[in-house]
C-alpha positions as CSV (number, residue, x, y, z in Angstrom):
1,M,12.4,33.7,-25.7
2,R,9.0,32.1,-26.3
3,L,8.3,28.6,-25.3
4,K,6.6,26.3,-27.8
5,R,3.4,25.1,-26.3
6,I,1.7,21.8,-27.2
7,I,-1.9,21.7,-28.2
8,I,-3.9,19.6,-25.8
9,G,-7.6,18.7,-26.2
10,R,-10.3,18.6,-23.5
11,K,-9.5,15.0,-22.6
12,D,-6.5,12.8,-23.0
13,I,-4.7,9.7,-21.7
14,A,-1.7,9.8,-19.4
15,D,0.7,7.5,-17.5
16,F,1.7,7.9,-13.9
17,E,4.7,5.4,-13.8
18,K,5.6,6.1,-10.2
19,L,2.1,5.1,-9.2
20,N,2.1,2.1,-11.5
21,L,-0.9,3.5,-13.4
22,Y,-1.0,3.6,-17.2
23,G,-3.6,4.7,-19.7
24,I,-5.5,6.9,-17.3
25,E,-8.1,9.2,-18.6
26,V,-7.5,12.9,-17.7
27,K,-9.8,15.8,-18.2
28,I,-8.3,19.2,-18.9
29,D,-10.0,21.7,-16.5
30,S,-8.9,25.3,-17.1
31,G,-11.3,26.4,-14.4
32,A,-9.4,24.5,-11.8
33,Y,-6.1,25.8,-10.4
34,T,-4.7,22.5,-9.0
35,S,-4.7,19.0,-10.5
36,S,-6.5,16.2,-8.7
37,F,-6.5,12.4,-8.7
38,H,-9.3,10.2,-7.4
39,C,-8.3,8.0,-4.5
40,H,-10.1,6.1,-1.9
41,K,-9.1,5.1,1.7
42,I,-7.1,8.4,2.1
43,E,-5.8,8.1,5.7
44,K,-3.3,10.0,7.7
45,T,-1.2,7.7,9.9
46,E,1.9,7.9,12.1
47,I,4.7,5.4,12.2
48,D,7.7,6.0,14.6
49,G,6.7,9.6,15.0
50,I,6.6,10.3,11.3
51,E,3.3,11.3,9.6
52,Y,2.3,9.5,6.4
53,I,-0.6,9.6,4.0
54,K,-1.9,6.2,2.9
55,C,-4.2,5.8,0.0
56,N,-5.3,3.6,-3.0
57,F,-5.5,5.3,-6.4
58,L,-8.8,4.9,-8.3
59,D,-11.3,2.5,-6.9
60,P,-12.1,-1.2,-7.3
61,S,-14.6,-0.6,-10.1
62,H,-12.0,1.2,-12.4
63,P,-10.4,-1.0,-15.0
64,Q,-6.8,0.1,-14.1
65,Y,-7.3,-0.3,-10.4
66,H,-4.7,-2.3,-8.6
67,E,-4.9,-3.0,-4.9
68,K,-1.5,-1.4,-4.2
69,E,-1.6,0.9,-1.2
70,F,0.7,3.9,-1.4
71,C,2.4,5.7,1.5
72,F,3.7,9.2,1.2
73,D,5.9,10.8,3.9
74,K,6.2,14.0,1.8
75,F,2.9,15.8,1.5
76,K,1.1,19.0,2.2
77,M,-2.4,20.0,3.2
78,R,-4.1,22.4,0.8
79,S,-7.3,24.3,1.1
80,I,-9.1,23.8,-2.3
81,K,-12.1,25.8,-3.3
82,S,-14.5,23.7,-5.5
83,S,-16.6,25.1,-8.4
84,N,-19.5,25.4,-6.0
85,G,-17.5,27.6,-3.6
86,A,-17.0,25.0,-0.9
87,V,-13.5,24.8,0.6
88,E,-12.1,21.4,1.3
89,E,-8.8,20.4,2.9
90,R,-6.9,18.0,0.6
91,V,-3.7,16.1,0.7
92,S,-1.2,17.2,-2.0
93,I,1.7,15.1,-3.3
94,L,4.4,15.5,-5.9
95,T,4.8,12.8,-8.6
96,E,5.3,12.6,-12.4
97,I,2.9,12.4,-15.3
98,T,3.8,11.2,-18.8
99,I,1.9,12.8,-21.6
100,F,2.9,13.5,-25.2
101,G,5.8,11.2,-24.6
102,E,7.3,13.6,-22.0
103,K,7.6,13.2,-18.2
104,Y,6.6,16.3,-16.2
105,P,6.6,16.9,-12.4
106,I,3.0,17.4,-11.2
107,E,1.4,18.3,-7.9
108,L,-1.8,16.3,-7.3
109,T,-4.4,16.8,-4.7
110,L,-6.0,13.5,-3.6
111,T,-9.7,13.4,-3.3
112,E,-12.7,11.2,-3.6
113,R,-14.0,11.7,-7.1
114,I,-16.1,8.5,-7.4
115,E,-19.1,10.5,-8.8
116,M,-16.9,12.1,-11.5
117,K,-16.5,10.6,-15.0
118,H,-12.7,11.1,-15.2
119,P,-10.4,10.1,-12.3
120,V,-7.9,12.9,-13.0
121,L,-8.3,16.6,-13.6
122,L,-5.4,18.6,-14.9
123,G,-5.6,22.2,-13.7
124,R,-4.0,25.5,-14.8
125,K,-1.0,25.2,-12.5
126,F,0.1,22.2,-14.6
127,I,-1.3,23.3,-18.0
128,S,0.0,26.9,-18.2
129,K,3.3,27.5,-19.9
130,R,3.2,24.0,-21.4
131,F,0.0,23.6,-23.3
132,L,-2.7,25.4,-25.2
133,I,-6.2,23.9,-25.0
134,D,-8.3,23.2,-28.0
135,T,-11.7,22.2,-26.6
136,S,-12.9,20.8,-29.9
137,R,-10.3,18.0,-29.8
138,K,-9.4,15.1,-27.5
139,N,-6.8,12.3,-27.0
140,L,-4.1,14.2,-28.9
141,S,-1.3,12.6,-26.9
142,L,-2.8,9.2,-27.4
143,K,-3.2,9.8,-31.1
144,G,0.5,10.9,-31.4
145,K,1.5,7.7,-29.6
146,L,-0.5,5.6,-32.0
147,I,1.1,7.3,-35.0
148,E,4.6,6.7,-33.6
149,I,3.8,3.0,-33.1
150,K,2.6,2.7,-36.7
151,K,5.8,4.4,-37.9
152,I,7.9,1.9,-35.9
153,N,5.9,-1.1,-37.2
154,K,6.4,0.0,-40.8
155,T,10.2,0.0,-40.5
């Protein structure tokens, strides 16, 4: 049985409801295995003998930034090889992403991406078996959402 795959462009807009973040720009990166999200103030802490990761998603200069600090007691440490070959230890969390009107589980590594244009990269681990990439297009999920809104407004 073949699964139907959705066409996704090189960039899109997604929601991360559990993180209270909506309309976040994502870049599709078929060269990256894991997906990553820009955070700042990523800190490991211990409370009553339990290790936690604390962080703030995005940074204060981003339009969707909110000052909410998140704590995760379920996380993993991953060795991630960057495109320049350097290996970096990153925190990895599980959450959900909403794109094309569907919620999907996603593993995100947390990293400082302040120099990058897009706060989120979606890698092959998330993309494969769900999407086919058309690099000549962008914002297909957002365009679909706008078409649905127009249909609802006409009725």
